[in-house]
C-alpha positions in Angstrom: 36.6 1.9 44.1 33.8 1.6 42.1 32.8 3.8 39.0 28.6 4.7 38.6 27.4 5.4 35.6 29.2 9.3 35.2 32.0 7.5 35.0 33.6 8.9 38.0 34.8 7.4 41.3 33.4 8.2 44.9 36.5 10.3 45.8 36.3 11.9 42.2 32.9 12.9 42.7 33.6 14.2 46.4 36.2 16.5 44.6 33.8 17.9 42.2 31.5 18.3 45.0 34.1 20.3 46.8 35.9 21.8 44.3 35.1 25.7 45.5 36.2 24.7 48.7 39.1 22.7 47.7 39.9 25.8 45.5 39.5 28.2 49.0 41.6 25.9 51.4 44.6 25.9 48.7 44.1 29.9 48.2 44.5 30.4 51.8 47.0 27.8 52.4 49.0 29.4 49.3 48.6 33.0 50.5 49.0 32.6 54.5 51.6 29.5 55.1 54.1 31.2 52.6 56.3 34.0 52.7 56.4 35.7 50.0 53.0 34.2 49.5 52.6 31.9 46.5 50.7 33.3 43.3 47.1 32.0 43.3 47.6 31.2 39.6 48.9 27.8 40.8 45.8 26.5 42.5 45.1 24.5 39.6 48.3 22.9 39.1 47.9 21.8 43.1 44.5 20.2 42.6 46.0 18.4 39.4 48.8 17.1 41.6 46.4 16.2 44.9 44.0 14.0 42.7 47.7 12.4 40.6 49.1 11.7 44.1 45.6 9.8 44.9 46.5 7.7 42.6 50.3 7.4 42.9 51.2 9.2 39.9 54.3 10.9 41.7 56.5 11.4 38.8 53.7 12.2 36.5 54.4 16.0 35.4 51.8 18.9 35.8 51.2 22.0 33.7 52.5 25.1 35.7 50.9 28.2 35.0 52.5 30.9 32.6 53.4 32.8 35.8 55.3 30.2 37.3 58.3 28.4 36.6 59.8 25.3 38.1 63.9 24.9 37.9 63.3 27.0 35.0 60.3 24.6 33.2 57.1 24.8 32.7 56.1 21.6 34.0 56.8 19.8 37.7 56.5 16.5 39.2 53.2 15.6 41.3 55.9 14.8 44.2 57.7 18.2 43.7 54.2 20.4 43.7 52.7 18.4 46.7 56.0 18.7 48.8 57.1 22.1 47.6 53.7 23.4 48.3 53.3 21.3 51.6 49.9 20.0 50.3 50.2 16.5 52.4 47.1 17.6 54.7 45.2 16.8 51.2 46.2 13.1 51.1 45.7 9.9 52.9 48.2 9.3 55.4 49.5 6.5 53.3 50.5 8.9 50.5 51.8 11.5 52.7 54.8 9.3 53.5 55.8 8.9 49.4 56.1 12.8 49.6 58.9 12.5 51.3 60.4 9.5 49.6 59.5 6.6 51.9 59.1 3.4 50.4 
């Protein structure tokens, strides 16, 4: 993808334009597709994981909010967040396969 004078790719600009919509969608997803509902504190970590997954950085560690621990840790991999919170619908189909360990 080409980068314009702002230094942002087209995908990054699209995400930035739609950040409020994305936050609302993820909030709804976390609260209504899990029992018990997942804390909304996790929204920013989910968005970061989605952005990193788009770049295929599945093993990158994402800082979790203070109110959330993953196996006792303050960080979780992109793959763990995407799979654990079922965020695949916000990724390309080709990205989706990687979430489940396909090569």
